[in-house]
N, C-alpha and C positions, 0 to 999 in steps of 0.2 A: 880229584873231586869232579862230579859231574856239573854241567852248567846249572842244573836246577838246584843242586846243593849250594852252588856259589851264590845263585839268586836267593835263595833261603837266608844265607848269612848276611847278605846285603840288606835284606828286608829287616833283619833283626837290629840292624845298626840305625835304622830310621827312627824318626820320632813321629808319632801319630798325635794329631791335635784332637780329634774328636772321637768318641766312643763309637766302636764299630768300623772306623775307617781302615784299621789294619786287617780285620776279617775281610772286609770288601777288596782290599788290595790283594789278599791271599787268593780269593776266588778270580779275580780279573787277571792277575799276572801269572798265576800258577796253575790256574784251572783245577784247584783241588778244594775240598771242604776244609775248613779251619781245623776241625777235629783231627783229620788226616794229616794236615801240616804239622800240627804239634806232635803227633806221634813220630813223623819223619825227623822232626827237628830233634826231639828227644834222642833218637838213635844217631843223628848226625853228630851231635855234640860230644859223644862217646868215641868218635873216628879220630884217629891220629892226624890224618890229613887236614880235618877241620881245624884242629888245635894249632897245626903248623901254619895254616893260612891265616887264621884270626885269633891269635892266643888271647888277648885281653877279652874279645867278646865271648869266646867259647868257655873261658874260664868264668866270666860273669854269668853266663847262662847255666853252667854247671852249678854254681853256688846257689842260684835261684832254684833249680830243680831240687837240690839236695835239702835246701831249707823247706821247700813245699813237702817233700816226702817226710821230712822229720815231723812237720806239723800234723800231717795226715796220721802218722803213726801215733803221735801223742793224744790225738784227741778227736 
């Protein structure tokens, strides 16, 4: 895993208190737009290295992504 990918997983473990604070952290710390961050994150959670590094987190993110895809297809 790259250092940026590691930072992304670390960012996903944090709890953000205020609306928009995660998006601001994405811009400040990773210097990418939030939309691009979420595209990269979607690809990252499919990587075996990410699963090996953070199995609980990656499985949680996979479940969330799966349920969101299911909701979009249903309606």
